[in-house]
N, CA, C and O atoms as a CHARMM CRD file, in Angstrom:
* protein
*
  284
    1    1 MET  N    -64.11200  28.01800  52.26900 PROA 1      0.00000
    2    1 MET  CA   -63.26300  28.05700  53.73100 PROA 1      0.00000
    3    1 MET  C    -63.64300  27.36000  54.74500 PROA 1      0.00000
    4    1 MET  O    -63.13700  26.31600  55.15800 PROA 1      0.00000
    5    2 PHE  N    -64.91200  28.17100  55.32600 PROA 2      0.00000
    6    2 PHE  CA   -65.07000  27.63400  56.96700 PROA 2      0.00000
    7    2 PHE  C    -64.69600  25.60800  57.14200 PROA 2      0.00000
    8    2 PHE  O    -64.15500  24.94100  58.02400 PROA 2      0.00000
    9    3 GLN  N    -65.46400  25.18900  55.51000 PROA 3      0.00000
   10    3 GLN  CA   -64.70000  23.35800  56.00300 PROA 3      0.00000
   11    3 GLN  C    -63.44100  23.12000  55.44900 PROA 3      0.00000
   12    3 GLN  O    -63.19300  21.91700  55.53500 PROA 3      0.00000
   13    4 GLN  N    -62.13100  24.03000  54.67700 PROA 4      0.00000
   14    4 GLN  CA   -61.01300  23.42800  55.25100 PROA 4      0.00000
   15    4 GLN  C    -60.57800  23.82700  56.83200 PROA 4      0.00000
   16    4 GLN  O    -59.99100  23.09500  57.63000 PROA 4      0.00000
   17    5 ALA  N    -61.08500  25.33300  57.05800 PROA 5      0.00000
   18    5 ALA  CA   -60.92200  25.39700  58.36400 PROA 5      0.00000
   19    5 ALA  C    -60.80900  24.46000  59.46600 PROA 5      0.00000
   20    5 ALA  O    -59.91400  24.30700  60.29600 PROA 5      0.00000
   21    6 ARG  N    -62.83400  23.37500  59.14400 PROA 6      0.00000
   22    6 ARG  CA   -63.37200  22.74800  60.18300 PROA 6      0.00000
   23    6 ARG  C    -62.80200  21.21000  60.40600 PROA 6      0.00000
   24    6 ARG  O    -62.99700  20.36800  61.28300 PROA 6      0.00000
   25    7 SER  N    -61.82200  21.25000  58.91900 PROA 7      0.00000
   26    7 SER  CA   -60.79700  19.82800  58.81000 PROA 7      0.00000
   27    7 SER  C    -59.38900  19.29800  59.80700 PROA 7      0.00000
   28    7 SER  O    -58.97700  18.19700  60.17300 PROA 7      0.00000
   29    8 VAL  N    -58.79700  21.16100  60.06300 PROA 8      0.00000
   30    8 VAL  CA   -58.22200  21.25700  60.34100 PROA 8      0.00000
   31    8 VAL  C    -58.15200  21.19900  61.54300 PROA 8      0.00000
   32    8 VAL  O    -57.37300  20.51700  62.20800 PROA 8      0.00000
   33    9 ILE  N    -59.10800  22.04000  61.96700 PROA 9      0.00000
   34    9 ILE  CA   -59.46800  21.38900  63.99000 PROA 9      0.00000
   35    9 ILE  C    -59.57800  20.62800  63.83500 PROA 9      0.00000
   36    9 ILE  O    -58.52700  20.03800  64.08300 PROA 9      0.00000
   37   10 TYR  N    -60.85500  19.49900  63.24400 PROA 10     0.00000
   38   10 TYR  CA   -60.73800  18.40700  63.97600 PROA 10     0.00000
   39   10 TYR  C    -60.28400  17.45100  63.31100 PROA 10     0.00000
   40   10 TYR  O    -60.87300  16.37000  63.30900 PROA 10     0.00000
   41   11 ARG  N    -59.03000  17.67600  62.54200 PROA 11     0.00000
   42   11 ARG  CA   -57.81400  16.93800  62.81500 PROA 11     0.00000
   43   11 ARG  C    -56.94800  17.25300  63.83700 PROA 11     0.00000
   44   11 ARG  O    -56.51600  16.24500  64.39600 PROA 11     0.00000
   45   12 TYR  N    -56.52800  18.33000  64.29200 PROA 12     0.00000
   46   12 TYR  CA   -55.94000  19.01900  65.46900 PROA 12     0.00000
   47   12 TYR  C    -56.86600  18.01900  66.99800 PROA 12     0.00000
   48   12 TYR  O    -56.13000  17.41500  67.77700 PROA 12     0.00000
   49   13 LEU  N    -58.26400  17.98300  67.20600 PROA 13     0.00000
   50   13 LEU  CA   -58.65500  17.64800  67.90000 PROA 13     0.00000
   51   13 LEU  C    -58.42800  15.91700  68.04700 PROA 13     0.00000
   52   13 LEU  O    -58.19900  15.14900  68.98100 PROA 13     0.00000
   53   14 GLU  N    -58.56200  15.83500  67.06800 PROA 14     0.00000
   54   14 GLU  CA   -58.40300  13.76400  66.72500 PROA 14     0.00000
   55   14 GLU  C    -57.36800  13.70000  67.70300 PROA 14     0.00000
   56   14 GLU  O    -57.62400  13.34100  68.85200 PROA 14     0.00000
   57   15 HSD  N    -55.88500  14.11100  67.23700 PROA 15     0.00000
   58   15 HSD  CA   -54.61000  13.49200  67.56500 PROA 15     0.00000
   59   15 HSD  C    -54.38500  14.09100  68.56200 PROA 15     0.00000
   60   15 HSD  O    -53.32700  13.58200  68.93100 PROA 15     0.00000
   61   16 CYS  N    -54.80000  15.27500  69.69500 PROA 16     0.00000
   62   16 CYS  CA   -54.64000  15.51900  70.20000 PROA 16     0.00000
   63   16 CYS  C    -55.51200  15.95800  71.27800 PROA 16     0.00000
   64   16 CYS  O    -55.63700  17.09900  71.72200 PROA 16     0.00000
   65   17 PRO  N    -56.24900  14.60600  71.72900 PROA 17     0.00000
   66   17 PRO  CA   -57.88400  14.82200  72.20000 PROA 17     0.00000
   67   17 PRO  C    -57.62200  15.50800  74.13600 PROA 17     0.00000
   68   17 PRO  O    -58.23000  15.93300  75.11800 PROA 17     0.00000
   69   18 GLY  N    -56.49700  15.22800  73.69500 PROA 18     0.00000
   70   18 GLY  CA   -56.31700  16.62700  75.89000 PROA 18     0.00000
   71   18 GLY  C    -55.69700  17.45400  75.65800 PROA 18     0.00000
   72   18 GLY  O    -54.99300  17.91600  76.55500 PROA 18     0.00000
   73   19 GLY  N    -55.66900  18.03900  74.31800 PROA 19     0.00000
   74   19 GLY  CA   -54.50100  18.90000  74.26400 PROA 19     0.00000
   75   19 GLY  C    -55.61600  20.32300  74.86500 PROA 19     0.00000
   76   19 GLY  O    -56.79500  20.47200  75.18800 PROA 19     0.00000
   77   20 ALA  N    -53.72200  21.57800  74.69200 PROA 20     0.00000
   78   20 ALA  CA   -54.71100  23.02400  74.38900 PROA 20     0.00000
   79   20 ALA  C    -55.57000  23.66100  73.77400 PROA 20     0.00000
   80   20 ALA  O    -55.46100  23.59700  72.54900 PROA 20     0.00000
   81   21 GLU  N    -56.60900  24.41700  74.27200 PROA 21     0.00000
   82   21 GLU  CA   -57.56600  24.76800  73.62900 PROA 21     0.00000
   83   21 GLU  C    -57.59300  26.01700  72.96800 PROA 21     0.00000
   84   21 GLU  O    -57.51000  27.15600  73.42700 PROA 21     0.00000
   85   22 PRO  N    -57.77300  25.44400  71.35400 PROA 22     0.00000
   86   22 PRO  CA   -57.11100  26.08600  70.63000 PROA 22     0.00000
   87   22 PRO  C    -58.04700  27.69700  70.27300 PROA 22     0.00000
   88   22 PRO  O    -59.24600  27.48900  70.08400 PROA 22     0.00000
   89   23 HSD  N    -57.73200  28.79200  70.20000 PROA 23     0.00000
   90   23 HSD  CA   -58.16300  29.84300  69.43500 PROA 23     0.00000
   91   23 HSD  C    -59.14400  29.54800  68.07800 PROA 23     0.00000
   92   23 HSD  O    -60.35000  29.37000  68.24800 PROA 23     0.00000
   93   24 GLY  N    -58.55900  29.50800  66.75400 PROA 24     0.00000
   94   24 GLY  CA   -59.09300  28.89600  66.04800 PROA 24     0.00000
   95   24 GLY  C    -57.92600  28.78400  64.98800 PROA 24     0.00000
   96   24 GLY  O    -56.79000  28.51400  65.37800 PROA 24     0.00000
   97   25 VAL  N    -58.18700  28.98100  63.69600 PROA 25     0.00000
   98   25 VAL  CA   -57.74300  28.47800  62.72700 PROA 25     0.00000
   99   25 VAL  C    -56.70900  29.62900  61.96100 PROA 25     0.00000
  100   25 VAL  O    -57.23700  30.73200  62.09600 PROA 25     0.00000
  101   26 VAL  N    -55.41700  29.73600  61.20500 PROA 26     0.00000
  102   26 VAL  CA   -55.34300  30.46100  60.20300 PROA 26     0.00000
  103   26 VAL  C    -55.42800  29.75300  58.82200 PROA 26     0.00000
  104   26 VAL  O    -55.30600  28.54000  58.99600 PROA 26     0.00000
  105   27 LEU  N    -55.58700  30.06200  57.55800 PROA 27     0.00000
  106   27 LEU  CA   -55.77200  29.71100  56.93600 PROA 27     0.00000
  107   27 LEU  C    -54.70600  30.36900  55.67100 PROA 27     0.00000
  108   27 LEU  O    -54.61800  31.59600  55.71600 PROA 27     0.00000
  109   28 GLN  N    -53.89000  29.67300  54.55300 PROA 28     0.00000
  110   28 GLN  CA   -53.37400  30.18200  54.07500 PROA 28     0.00000
  111   28 GLN  C    -52.95200  29.19900  52.66600 PROA 28     0.00000
  112   28 GLN  O    -52.38700  28.13800  52.40400 PROA 28     0.00000
  113   29 GLY  N    -53.51000  30.11900  52.11400 PROA 29     0.00000
  114   29 GLY  CA   -54.42100  28.96900  49.93700 PROA 29     0.00000
  115   29 GLY  C    -54.43900  28.06300  51.08700 PROA 29     0.00000
  116   29 GLY  O    -54.70900  28.40900  52.23700 PROA 29     0.00000
  117   30 ASP  N    -53.99500  26.34100  50.53000 PROA 30     0.00000
  118   30 ASP  CA   -54.24900  25.52200  50.93700 PROA 30     0.00000
  119   30 ASP  C    -53.64300  24.59800  51.81000 PROA 30     0.00000
  120   30 ASP  O    -53.52400  23.40200  51.54400 PROA 30     0.00000
  121   31 ARG  N    -53.08300  25.38400  53.32600 PROA 31     0.00000
  122   31 ARG  CA   -52.65000  24.90200  54.44400 PROA 31     0.00000
  123   31 ARG  C    -53.48200  25.96900  55.47100 PROA 31     0.00000
  124   31 ARG  O    -53.94300  27.08200  55.21700 PROA 31     0.00000
  125   32 GLY  N    -53.48600  25.44700  56.31200 PROA 32     0.00000
  126   32 GLY  CA   -53.75200  25.20700  57.67200 PROA 32     0.00000
  127   32 GLY  C    -53.39200  25.40100  58.82300 PROA 32     0.00000
  128   32 GLY  O    -53.29400  24.19700  59.05900 PROA 32     0.00000
  129   33 ARG  N    -53.07600  25.90400  59.85300 PROA 33     0.00000
  130   33 ARG  CA   -52.79500  25.59100  60.39800 PROA 33     0.00000
  131   33 ARG  C    -53.68300  26.20500  62.05400 PROA 33     0.00000
  132   33 ARG  O    -54.74300  26.80400  61.87500 PROA 33     0.00000
  133   34 VAL  N    -53.24800  26.03600  63.38100 PROA 34     0.00000
  134   34 VAL  CA   -54.21600  25.98600  65.05400 PROA 34     0.00000
  135   34 VAL  C    -53.51100  26.48100  65.80700 PROA 34     0.00000
  136   34 VAL  O    -52.55500  26.12500  66.49600 PROA 34     0.00000
  137   35 VAL  N    -54.12200  27.47100  65.61200 PROA 35     0.00000
  138   35 VAL  CA   -53.51400  28.61000  66.26200 PROA 35     0.00000
  139   35 VAL  C    -54.01100  28.88400  68.28000 PROA 35     0.00000
  140   35 VAL  O    -55.22800  28.82100  68.45100 PROA 35     0.00000
  141   36 PHE  N    -53.52200  29.03800  69.05000 PROA 36     0.00000
  142   36 PHE  CA   -53.59300  29.43000  70.69000 PROA 36     0.00000
  143   36 PHE  C    -54.05500  30.57000  70.99000 PROA 36     0.00000
  144   36 PHE  O    -55.03000  30.80600  71.70300 PROA 36     0.00000
  145   37 ASP  N    -53.20400  31.48200  70.32800 PROA 37     0.00000
  146   37 ASP  CA   -53.27900  33.24200  71.13600 PROA 37     0.00000
  147   37 ASP  C    -53.53100  33.72200  70.31800 PROA 37     0.00000
  148   37 ASP  O    -53.14000  33.06600  69.35200 PROA 37     0.00000
  149   38 GLN  N    -54.33000  35.16200  69.83900 PROA 38     0.00000
  150   38 GLN  CA   -54.98600  35.91300  68.12200 PROA 38     0.00000
  151   38 GLN  C    -53.50800  36.10900  67.76500 PROA 38     0.00000
  152   38 GLN  O    -52.47700  36.31800  68.40400 PROA 38     0.00000
  153   39 PRO  N    -53.99800  35.87900  65.84700 PROA 39     0.00000
  154   39 PRO  CA   -52.80600  35.69400  65.71600 PROA 39     0.00000
  155   39 PRO  C    -52.53100  37.37000  65.06000 PROA 39     0.00000
  156   39 PRO  O    -53.30700  38.32200  65.13600 PROA 39     0.00000
  157   40 VAL  N    -50.89500  37.31200  64.29200 PROA 40     0.00000
  158   40 VAL  CA   -50.42500  37.99500  63.93400 PROA 40     0.00000
  159   40 VAL  C    -50.85600  38.07900  62.41500 PROA 40     0.00000
  160   40 VAL  O    -49.75400  37.86300  61.91100 PROA 40     0.00000
  161   41 LEU  N    -51.58700  38.22100  61.50400 PROA 41     0.00000
  162   41 LEU  CA   -51.88600  37.40400  59.97700 PROA 41     0.00000
  163   41 LEU  C    -50.40400  38.45600  58.82200 PROA 41     0.00000
  164   41 LEU  O    -49.64500  39.40500  59.01300 PROA 41     0.00000
  165   42 LEU  N    -50.69000  37.61400  57.82700 PROA 42     0.00000
  166   42 LEU  CA   -49.85400  37.90800  56.78600 PROA 42     0.00000
  167   42 LEU  C    -50.80100  38.44600  56.07300 PROA 42     0.00000
  168   42 LEU  O    -51.84700  38.64600  56.69100 PROA 42     0.00000
  169   43 PRO  N    -50.78400  38.67400  55.24200 PROA 43     0.00000
  170   43 PRO  CA   -51.82400  39.27100  53.99700 PROA 43     0.00000
  171   43 PRO  C    -52.68100  38.31000  53.24100 PROA 43     0.00000
  172   43 PRO  O    -53.87500  38.33100  52.94300 PROA 43     0.00000
  173   44 ASP  N    -51.99000  37.70200  53.08400 PROA 44     0.00000
  174   44 ASP  CA   -52.49100  36.14700  52.16100 PROA 44     0.00000
  175   44 ASP  C    -53.24800  35.40800  52.95300 PROA 44     0.00000
  176   44 ASP  O    -53.70300  34.35000  52.51600 PROA 44     0.00000
  177   45 GLU  N    -53.57200  35.91000  54.51100 PROA 45     0.00000
  178   45 GLU  CA   -53.90700  34.80400  55.54200 PROA 45     0.00000
  179   45 GLU  C    -55.24600  35.76700  56.22100 PROA 45     0.00000
  180   45 GLU  O    -55.58200  36.95100  56.20500 PROA 45     0.00000
  181   46 GLN  N    -55.89400  34.14100  56.96200 PROA 46     0.00000
  182   46 GLN  CA   -57.19100  34.34700  57.17900 PROA 46     0.00000
  183   46 GLN  C    -57.49300  33.25100  58.33400 PROA 46     0.00000
  184   46 GLN  O    -57.41900  32.02200  58.35000 PROA 46     0.00000
  185   47 PHE  N    -57.97700  34.51700  59.58300 PROA 47     0.00000
  186   47 PHE  CA   -58.09900  34.31100  60.94300 PROA 47     0.00000
  187   47 PHE  C    -59.79400  33.61300  61.02000 PROA 47     0.00000
  188   47 PHE  O    -60.75800  34.32900  60.75000 PROA 47     0.00000
  189   48 ILE  N    -59.93000  32.41700  61.34700 PROA 48     0.00000
  190   48 ILE  CA   -61.58100  31.68400  62.38300 PROA 48     0.00000
  191   48 ILE  C    -61.49800  31.37900  63.22400 PROA 48     0.00000
  192   48 ILE  O    -60.69500  30.49900  63.53500 PROA 48     0.00000
  193   49 PRO  N    -62.09000  31.80900  63.82800 PROA 49     0.00000
  194   49 PRO  CA   -62.30100  31.73900  65.03000 PROA 49     0.00000
  195   49 PRO  C    -62.54800  30.34800  66.17600 PROA 49     0.00000
  196   49 PRO  O    -63.65100  29.98500  65.76800 PROA 49     0.00000
  197   50 LEU  N    -62.34600  29.77600  66.85400 PROA 50     0.00000
  198   50 LEU  CA   -63.20300  29.09700  67.21500 PROA 50     0.00000
  199   50 LEU  C    -64.80600  28.37100  67.44700 PROA 50     0.00000
  200   50 LEU  O    -65.48600  27.35000  67.33800 PROA 50     0.00000
  201   51 ALA  N    -64.76000  30.05200  67.92500 PROA 51     0.00000
  202   51 ALA  CA   -66.29800  29.90900  67.80600 PROA 51     0.00000
  203   51 ALA  C    -67.21700  29.95800  67.00800 PROA 51     0.00000
  204   51 ALA  O    -68.39300  29.72000  67.28300 PROA 51     0.00000
  205   52 LEU  N    -66.71500  30.32500  65.75700 PROA 52     0.00000
  206   52 LEU  CA   -67.00000  30.08600  64.14300 PROA 52     0.00000
  207   52 LEU  C    -67.14900  28.47100  63.97900 PROA 52     0.00000
  208   52 LEU  O    -68.09300  27.83600  63.50900 PROA 52     0.00000
  209   53 LEU  N    -66.46800  28.21600  64.27600 PROA 53     0.00000
  210   53 LEU  CA   -66.43100  26.84000  63.44400 PROA 53     0.00000
  211   53 LEU  C    -67.15100  25.20800  64.37500 PROA 53     0.00000
  212   53 LEU  O    -67.48800  24.08100  64.01300 PROA 53     0.00000
  213   54 ARG  N    -67.08500  26.07600  65.87900 PROA 54     0.00000
  214   54 ARG  CA   -68.05400  25.28000  66.19500 PROA 54     0.00000
  215   54 ARG  C    -69.32500  25.36500  66.56500 PROA 54     0.00000
  216   54 ARG  O    -69.91300  24.63500  67.36400 PROA 54     0.00000
  217   55 GLY  N    -70.01700  26.88800  65.56200 PROA 55     0.00000
  218   55 GLY  CA   -71.37000  27.37700  65.70300 PROA 55     0.00000
  219   55 GLY  C    -71.35600  27.65300  67.11600 PROA 55     0.00000
  220   55 GLY  O    -71.59400  26.52400  67.54600 PROA 55     0.00000
  221   56 ARG  N    -71.25800  28.27300  67.96700 PROA 56     0.00000
  222   56 ARG  CA   -71.32200  29.29300  69.14600 PROA 56     0.00000
  223   56 ARG  C    -72.02000  29.99800  69.09500 PROA 56     0.00000
  224   56 ARG  O    -71.59500  31.08300  69.49400 PROA 56     0.00000
  225   57 THR  N    -72.87800  30.00500  68.82300 PROA 57     0.00000
  226   57 THR  CA   -73.83700  31.57900  68.78100 PROA 57     0.00000
  227   57 THR  C    -74.82000  31.43300  69.33300 PROA 57     0.00000
  228   57 THR  O    -75.41300  30.36800  69.15900 PROA 57     0.00000
  229   58 SER  N    -75.17900  32.07700  69.89700 PROA 58     0.00000
  230   58 SER  CA   -76.89200  32.18500  70.82600 PROA 58     0.00000
  231   58 SER  C    -78.02600  32.03900  70.33700 PROA 58     0.00000
  232   58 SER  O    -78.45100  33.17500  70.12800 PROA 58     0.00000
  233   59 THR  N    -78.94500  31.11500  69.96000 PROA 59     0.00000
  234   59 THR  CA   -80.65500  30.87200  69.68400 PROA 59     0.00000
  235   59 THR  C    -81.35900  32.53500  70.36400 PROA 59     0.00000
  236   59 THR  O    -82.07200  33.32100  69.73900 PROA 59     0.00000
  237   60 ARG  N    -80.96800  32.64200  71.49400 PROA 60     0.00000
  238   60 ARG  CA   -81.69300  32.35800  72.05700 PROA 60     0.00000
  239   60 ARG  C    -82.66000  34.65700  72.36400 PROA 60     0.00000
  240   60 ARG  O    -82.14700  35.44700  73.15600 PROA 60     0.00000
  241   61 PRO  N    -83.50600  34.89800  71.79100 PROA 61     0.00000
  242   61 PRO  CA   -84.22700  36.23900  71.81100 PROA 61     0.00000
  243   61 PRO  C    -83.38800  37.00400  72.42400 PROA 61     0.00000
  244   61 PRO  O    -82.73700  37.86300  71.82900 PROA 61     0.00000
  245   62 ASN  N    -83.28600  36.72900  73.98600 PROA 62     0.00000
  246   62 ASN  CA   -82.74300  38.07800  74.52500 PROA 62     0.00000
  247   62 ASN  C    -81.45900  37.85200  75.19800 PROA 62     0.00000
  248   62 ASN  O    -81.17700  37.91000  76.39500 PROA 62     0.00000
  249   63 SER  N    -80.64100  37.54300  74.02100 PROA 63     0.00000
  250   63 SER  CA   -79.00500  37.05800  74.52100 PROA 63     0.00000
  251   63 SER  C    -77.93400  38.44800  73.84600 PROA 63     0.00000
  252   63 SER  O    -76.91500  38.55200  73.16400 PROA 63     0.00000
  253   64 ARG  N    -78.81900  39.25100  74.46800 PROA 64     0.00000
  254   64 ARG  CA   -78.16100  40.79700  73.76000 PROA 64     0.00000
  255   64 ARG  C    -77.00800  41.05000  75.20200 PROA 64     0.00000
  256   64 ARG  O    -76.99200  40.46300  76.28400 PROA 64     0.00000
  257   65 LEU  N    -76.35100  41.86600  74.81200 PROA 65     0.00000
  258   65 LEU  CA   -75.05300  42.26700  75.63600 PROA 65     0.00000
  259   65 LEU  C    -75.82500  43.52700  76.57700 PROA 65     0.00000
  260   65 LEU  O    -76.39200  44.51600  76.11200 PROA 65     0.00000
  261   66 ARG  N    -75.62800  43.09000  78.34700 PROA 66     0.00000
  262   66 ARG  CA   -77.17000  43.98800  78.59600 PROA 66     0.00000
  263   66 ARG  C    -76.21900  45.27500  79.73100 PROA 66     0.00000
  264   66 ARG  O    -75.69500  44.68200  80.67400 PROA 66     0.00000
  265   67 MET  N    -76.05700  46.23900  79.74400 PROA 67     0.00000
  266   67 MET  CA   -75.24900  47.32300  80.55200 PROA 67     0.00000
  267   67 MET  C    -76.15700  47.01300  81.86900 PROA 67     0.00000
  268   67 MET  O    -77.35100  46.71200  81.88800 PROA 67     0.00000
  269   68 PRO  N    -75.00600  47.21400  83.27800 PROA 68     0.00000
  270   68 PRO  CA   -75.29300  47.69200  84.39800 PROA 68     0.00000
  271   68 PRO  C    -76.19300  49.02500  84.29300 PROA 68     0.00000
  272   68 PRO  O    -75.80900  49.90200  83.51900 PROA 68     0.00000
  273   69 ARG  N    -77.48000  49.23400  85.10400 PROA 69     0.00000
  274   69 ARG  CA   -77.87500  50.48200  85.53100 PROA 69     0.00000
  275   69 ARG  C    -77.32900  51.07400  86.75200 PROA 69     0.00000
  276   69 ARG  O    -76.91700  50.61700  87.81900 PROA 69     0.00000
  277   70 ASN  N    -77.45600  52.20400  86.26100 PROA 70     0.00000
  278   70 ASN  CA   -76.48700  52.97900  87.19700 PROA 70     0.00000
  279   70 ASN  C    -77.94100  53.56000  88.67200 PROA 70     0.00000
  280   70 ASN  O    -79.09900  53.96900  88.58300 PROA 70     0.00000
  281   71 ARG  N    -77.36200  53.38500  89.39500 PROA 71     0.00000
  282   71 ARG  CA   -78.12600  53.57200  90.68800 PROA 71     0.00000
  283   71 ARG  C    -77.67600  54.98700  90.97100 PROA 71     0.00000
  284   71 ARG  O    -78.07400  55.57200  91.97900 PROA 71     0.00000
């Protein structure tokens, strides 16, 4: 699934290098499409956000969300 989604996003980036930043990829069976807003999915569709496709995960040990202290 991720391999198929990466193929779709890389094809888009190759053909539209200066295009808008996509939000992710919607897969339906053997087809996929690039989306630019949070999609409304049909029952047989799956959404994969761009952050997962590009591997934008933090590996720092203190990368937790920090809440502001009450003063």
